[in-house]
N, C-alpha and C positions, 0 to 999 in steps of 0.2 A: 451496567458497563461503567467502568471507571471513567470519570469525566476528565478528558484531556490527557490522561496518562498513557504513555506507551509502555508496552511490555518488553522487558529486556530479555532476549533469548540468550542463554548461556550454555545450553546443551547442544553439542554438534548433531545429535540425533534429531532434535527439534528443528534445527536449521535444515537438515536434509529432508525432513518430512514436509517442511513448508516450501522447499525448492521445487514445487510442482505447479505448473500453470493454473490448473483448476483450483488448487487450494489457495493460491495467492488471490485469484479472482473471487472466490467465495469469501475470503477474509476481507477483501476490499468491499464487496457488496454489503456484508454485515456491518462493517465499520462505518461506511459512508451513508448507506441507505437505511440502516437499522435492522431490527429483527425480521426474520423471514423464515417461512417453512421450507422444508426440502423441496416441495412441489414448486413453490415460487422461485426458489433458487435454480431449479432445473429449467423452468421457463426462461429465466434470465440468461442462463449460460448455454442452453441447447443440449445439456447433458441429461442423461436418464436420472430418474429419482434414485435408482439403486446406486449409481455412480456418486451422486451427491451425498447420499447417506454414508457411503464408505469414506469419502473425503472429509465430510463433516466429523466423522468419528476420529479420523487422524488429527484434525485440528483440535477436537475436544481432548484427545489423549494428552496433548501438550499444553492444555489450559488456554488455548487461543479463542475458543468459543464455548458457550454453555447453553443448556436449555433455557428457554424463557417460558415456563409453563403458565405463568399468569397471563400471557398473551394468546394462549391456545384458543382456537375456534374449531369446535367439532373434533375431527380426527387429525387435524393439522398440528404438527409439533414444531413450533418456532424455535429458532436458535438466535443467539446474539453474540457479538464480539465481546470479549472480556476486557478489552482496552481500546484506546483510540488509535492504535497502530502498534508497530513493533520496531525494535531497534536491536542491533547486535554488533559485536566487535568484529573487526577484520581479522584479528589474530587470537582473541580469546585467551585460552590457556597456553597458546603457543604450540600445541600439538599439531602434527600434520593433519589429523582427522578434523580438528576444529577449523584450521585454515582452509582445507578443501571444502568443508561444508559451508563455511562462510562465503567462499568464492562462488559455490554453486547457487546459493540463494541470491547473492548479488547479481550473478549473471541472469538468472530468471527474472528478477525484479527489473533489471535494465531492459531486458528483451520486451517485457510487457509495456514499459514506459515508451520505448522506441516505437512499438507497434501502435500505441495511442497517437503519437506524433505523426507517424506515417499515415494512419487513418484520417487524421485531420487534413493532412496535405492532399490526400486523394479525394476527399469530400469537401474541401474548403468552399467550393461554389454552392454547396447545399445550405450554407449558413447565410443569413442576411448580412448586409454590409456592417451593421453595428457589431456583430460578433466577429466578423473578419477583421475589423479595425481594432477590436479589443484584444484579440489573440496576440500573444507575444512569444517570439523566439529570439533570443539574443545571447550574447556572450561578451566576456571581457577577460583580460589576462593581466595579472600584476604579480608583484613579488611580495610574499608573505612568509612569516615563519610559522611553525606549527601552532603556537598559541594564538597568533592573529587569525589563522585559518579557522580554529575552533571558535573564536569570538565572532568572526564574520558569519559562519554558518549558523551559529546559535541565533544571531540577530535575524537572519533570513528566515529561519524556521519559525521564529516568534511572530514575524509579520504574517507569514502564510497561515500559521496557527490561528490568528485572529479571524481569518476569513473561512477557515475550514472547521472551526469548533462545532461540535454536534449541537450545542445549545444556541447557536446563532440562528435567528429566524431567517427563513428564505423569503425573498421578494417574489412577486408574481412572475417576473421574467427570468428568474434564476434557472440555471441548468447546471448539470454536472460539469465541472472544470477540473482538468488534470494538471496539477503542478508537478514539475519534474526539474530538478536541478542537480548539478554536481559541482564539486570543488575538489579537484585532485591536483597534486603536483605533476608537472610535465617532466618527461624524461629528457628533454632536450635543453634544459636550462641549468644554470649553476646550482649546486647542491648546498 
């Protein structure tokens, strides 16, 4: 896997292929937790191994995952992510097909992130006090121009990247943490 690099998706068909909840979940698991076999991915997602095999094939078709034969044990065929995540343009080549595919992927991505936040809210009491106090949900609003927005989001992504790097060692009390943020212009302010 490429260390720290995100794969830029530029084909609207690749965006459409990834705009599927199972595929996004599989890509997340392989990116964050590392290589895994179809059977292990099926156990983690509750999907059948046949379903996992199909969805992994779709991810492989677009170069998002690849076999990891050097990690194979017995008949298990492990897969790994080919990058540390994905990125894509909102408008790409400007074609209606690209814009629609970009929007579909963004909608699926946002739905999964909001589901993670909702799950935390519903199960907050299951976490000990230290985790409840460490969890953060916040917001702020200000006036920025497009260049300032790019600068701000790049700085935020860099800080988060320091803590989510695949090479960063895990402490004994570490657990999976979902970061989700957004920075979008509001429709109700001056343009």
